[in-house]
C-alpha positions as CSV (number, residue, x, y, z in Angstrom):
1,M,-111.0,-37.0,-37.0
2,K,-114.5,-38.2,-37.8
3,V,-114.9,-41.9,-37.0
4,V,-118.1,-43.8,-38.1
5,V,-119.0,-46.7,-35.7
6,F,-121.4,-49.3,-37.1
7,G,-123.2,-51.4,-34.4
8,A,-122.7,-48.5,-32.0
9,S,-125.5,-49.5,-29.6
10,G,-124.1,-52.9,-28.9
11,G,-122.1,-54.0,-25.9
12,V,-118.7,-53.4,-27.6
13,G,-119.8,-50.6,-30.0
14,S,-121.1,-48.4,-27.2
15,R,-117.8,-48.7,-25.4
16,V,-115.9,-47.9,-28.6
17,V,-118.0,-44.8,-28.9
18,E,-117.2,-43.7,-25.3
19,L,-113.4,-44.3,-25.8
20,L,-113.3,-42.3,-29.1
21,L,-115.2,-39.4,-27.5
22,A,-112.8,-39.4,-24.6
23,E,-110.0,-39.0,-27.1
24,G,-111.8,-36.0,-28.6
25,E,-112.8,-37.6,-31.9
26,E,-115.9,-36.7,-33.8
27,V,-118.0,-39.8,-33.6
28,F,-121.0,-40.8,-35.9
29,A,-122.7,-43.7,-34.1
30,V,-124.7,-45.8,-36.6
31,V,-127.6,-47.8,-35.0
32,H,-130.3,-49.9,-36.5
33,N,-133.1,-49.2,-34.1
34,N,-132.1,-48.2,-30.5
35,D,-130.5,-44.8,-29.8
36,I,-129.0,-45.5,-26.3
37,F,-126.9,-42.3,-26.3
38,Q,-127.6,-39.1,-24.5
39,G,-126.9,-35.8,-26.2
40,T,-123.1,-35.4,-26.1
41,P,-120.7,-32.9,-27.8
42,H,-119.0,-34.5,-30.8
43,L,-121.5,-37.4,-30.9
44,H,-123.9,-37.8,-33.8
45,V,-126.3,-40.7,-33.9
46,R,-127.6,-42.0,-37.3
47,K,-130.3,-44.6,-37.7
48,L,-129.9,-46.5,-41.0
49,D,-129.9,-50.0,-42.6
50,V,-126.4,-51.1,-43.3
51,H,-127.7,-52.7,-46.5
52,D,-128.5,-49.3,-47.8
53,T,-125.4,-48.3,-49.8
54,A,-126.6,-44.8,-50.4
55,A,-127.3,-44.1,-46.8
56,V,-123.9,-45.6,-45.8
57,T,-122.1,-43.5,-48.4
58,E,-123.8,-40.4,-47.0
59,V,-122.9,-41.0,-43.4
60,L,-119.2,-41.7,-44.4
61,Q,-118.8,-38.3,-46.0
62,G,-115.8,-36.6,-44.4
63,A,-114.8,-39.6,-42.3
64,G,-111.3,-40.6,-41.7
65,A,-111.9,-44.1,-40.4
66,V,-114.6,-46.8,-39.8
67,V,-115.2,-49.2,-36.9
68,S,-117.6,-52.1,-37.3
69,T,-118.9,-54.0,-34.2
70,L,-121.8,-55.5,-36.0
71,S,-123.1,-58.9,-35.2
72,S,-125.2,-61.5,-36.9
73,W,-126.4,-63.3,-33.7
74,A,-129.8,-61.6,-33.6
75,S,-130.3,-61.8,-37.4
76,K,-132.5,-64.4,-39.0
77,Q,-130.5,-64.2,-42.3
78,G,-127.2,-64.4,-40.4
79,D,-125.4,-62.3,-43.0
80,V,-125.1,-58.9,-41.3
81,L,-121.3,-58.7,-41.4
82,S,-120.8,-59.7,-45.0
83,S,-123.8,-57.7,-46.3
84,A,-122.5,-54.7,-44.4
85,M,-119.1,-55.0,-46.0
86,R,-120.6,-55.1,-49.4
87,A,-122.2,-51.7,-48.7
88,I,-119.4,-50.2,-46.5
89,I,-116.4,-50.9,-48.8
90,P,-117.9,-49.2,-51.9
91,A,-118.9,-46.3,-49.6
92,M,-115.4,-46.0,-48.2
93,D,-114.0,-46.1,-51.8
94,A,-116.4,-43.3,-52.8
95,N,-115.3,-41.2,-49.9
96,G,-111.6,-41.9,-50.1
97,I,-111.4,-43.7,-46.7
98,K,-108.9,-46.6,-46.2
99,R,-108.9,-47.5,-42.5
100,I,-111.4,-49.9,-41.0
101,V,-111.4,-52.1,-37.9
102,S,-113.9,-54.9,-37.7
103,L,-114.9,-57.5,-35.2
104,T,-115.9,-61.2,-35.4
105,G,-115.8,-64.4,-33.3
106,N,-112.7,-66.6,-32.8
107,A,-114.5,-69.5,-34.4
108,A,-114.2,-67.7,-37.8
109,F,-111.0,-69.1,-39.4
110,T,-108.8,-67.7,-42.2
111,P,-107.0,-69.8,-44.9
112,D,-103.7,-69.1,-43.0
113,D,-104.9,-70.5,-39.7
114,K,-103.5,-73.7,-38.3
115,P,-106.1,-74.7,-35.7
116,S,-105.4,-77.4,-33.1
117,F,-107.7,-80.4,-32.8
118,A,-109.5,-78.8,-29.9
119,Q,-110.0,-75.5,-31.8
120,K,-111.4,-77.5,-34.8
121,A,-113.7,-79.3,-32.5
122,G,-114.8,-76.1,-30.8
123,R,-115.6,-74.6,-34.2
124,T,-117.5,-77.7,-35.3
125,M,-119.6,-77.5,-32.1
126,L,-120.4,-73.7,-32.6
127,H,-121.1,-74.3,-36.2
128,K,-123.9,-76.7,-35.3
129,I,-125.4,-74.0,-33.0
130,A,-124.9,-71.0,-35.3
131,P,-123.6,-72.0,-38.7
132,K,-124.7,-68.8,-40.4
133,V,-122.9,-66.6,-37.9
134,I,-119.6,-68.4,-38.3
135,T,-119.9,-68.5,-42.1
136,D,-120.8,-64.8,-42.1
137,G,-117.7,-63.9,-40.0
138,E,-115.4,-65.8,-42.4
139,K,-117.1,-64.4,-45.5
140,H,-116.8,-60.8,-44.2
141,M,-113.0,-61.4,-43.7
142,A,-112.7,-62.8,-47.2
143,I,-114.5,-59.7,-48.6
144,L,-112.0,-57.4,-46.7
145,R,-109.0,-59.4,-47.9
146,E,-110.1,-58.8,-51.5
147,S,-110.4,-55.1,-50.9
148,Y,-107.9,-52.3,-51.2
149,L,-108.5,-51.2,-47.6
150,D,-106.2,-51.0,-44.7
151,W,-108.3,-53.4,-42.7
152,T,-107.9,-55.2,-39.4
153,V,-110.3,-57.8,-38.0
154,L,-110.2,-58.6,-34.3
155,R,-111.3,-62.1,-33.6
156,S,-112.7,-62.5,-30.1
157,P,-113.8,-65.3,-27.8
158,T,-117.0,-65.1,-25.8
159,M,-117.3,-61.6,-24.3
160,N,-118.6,-60.7,-20.9
161,N,-118.2,-57.9,-18.3
162,L,-115.9,-60.0,-15.9
163,G,-112.2,-59.6,-15.2
164,K,-109.7,-57.0,-16.2
165,D,-109.8,-55.0,-19.4
166,S,-106.2,-55.8,-20.3
167,Y,-105.5,-57.8,-23.4
168,I,-103.0,-59.2,-25.9
169,L,-103.3,-59.4,-29.7
170,S,-101.8,-62.5,-31.3
171,A,-101.8,-64.4,-34.5
172,K,-102.2,-67.5,-32.4
173,L,-105.8,-68.8,-32.4
174,S,-107.6,-68.5,-29.0
175,N,-109.6,-71.4,-27.6
176,P,-113.3,-72.0,-27.9
177,T,-113.7,-71.9,-24.1
178,D,-111.9,-68.6,-23.6
179,T,-113.6,-65.4,-22.5
180,I,-112.7,-61.8,-22.4
181,N,-114.0,-58.5,-21.0
182,R,-115.9,-56.4,-23.5
183,Q,-114.0,-53.3,-22.4
184,A,-110.8,-55.0,-23.4
185,V,-112.1,-55.7,-26.9
186,A,-113.3,-52.1,-27.2
187,K,-109.9,-50.8,-26.1
188,A,-108.1,-53.1,-28.5
189,M,-110.2,-51.9,-31.4
190,V,-109.6,-48.2,-30.7
191,V,-105.8,-48.7,-30.2
192,E,-105.5,-50.7,-33.4
193,L,-107.5,-48.1,-35.2
194,H,-104.9,-45.5,-34.5
195,E,-101.7,-47.6,-34.4
196,G,-102.4,-50.0,-37.3
197,T,-100.0,-52.6,-36.0
198,W,-102.1,-55.4,-37.6
199,L,-102.8,-54.0,-41.0
200,R,-104.5,-56.5,-43.3
201,Q,-104.5,-59.1,-40.6
202,A,-107.0,-60.8,-38.3
203,P,-105.4,-61.2,-34.9
204,N,-107.0,-63.0,-32.0
205,I,-107.6,-61.1,-28.7
206,W,-106.6,-62.8,-25.5
207,R,-106.9,-61.9,-21.9
208,A,-103.6,-60.5,-20.6
């Protein structure tokens, strides 16, 4: 299956690419600037702007699924996720693709969440630091909810390279001070891409 990975040069995206290649998938790694990948069979690197609907539609031709590990942290506009979904969703529609797994932070809430006082306080604190990033994460989930797609959004706490790569997905909100290994997040995205246990849901990822 051809899988298109947006944000493929990032810390999680590059790991998702490696895992998909290990499974024998045909991977199209979409990057904005940096091509960090060496020539590898079944790997195709595409440099494009995710705001360019025509370019996104072209790269999705023949694909069976999409993974987005995009982030707004390095963006001045802070709208990378929501803007990307406005290009990716029509492109998926044009190519008859339904499955997408996306990633955002655990401070991005959904209307169904019931955060604790500590979780609300953590979100408020992060919102003061990066209001556009959190708003963008929530907006991109709202756009996906309104779509016809078989979507899943993984919500992750702060990621690092420490600890084990084991994980649990849960509807329960994780805490602002939690951390998780990037490899665990990448594994969860690839497993969920295939298994679809959390279709049209936004589970939180926890360290196991």
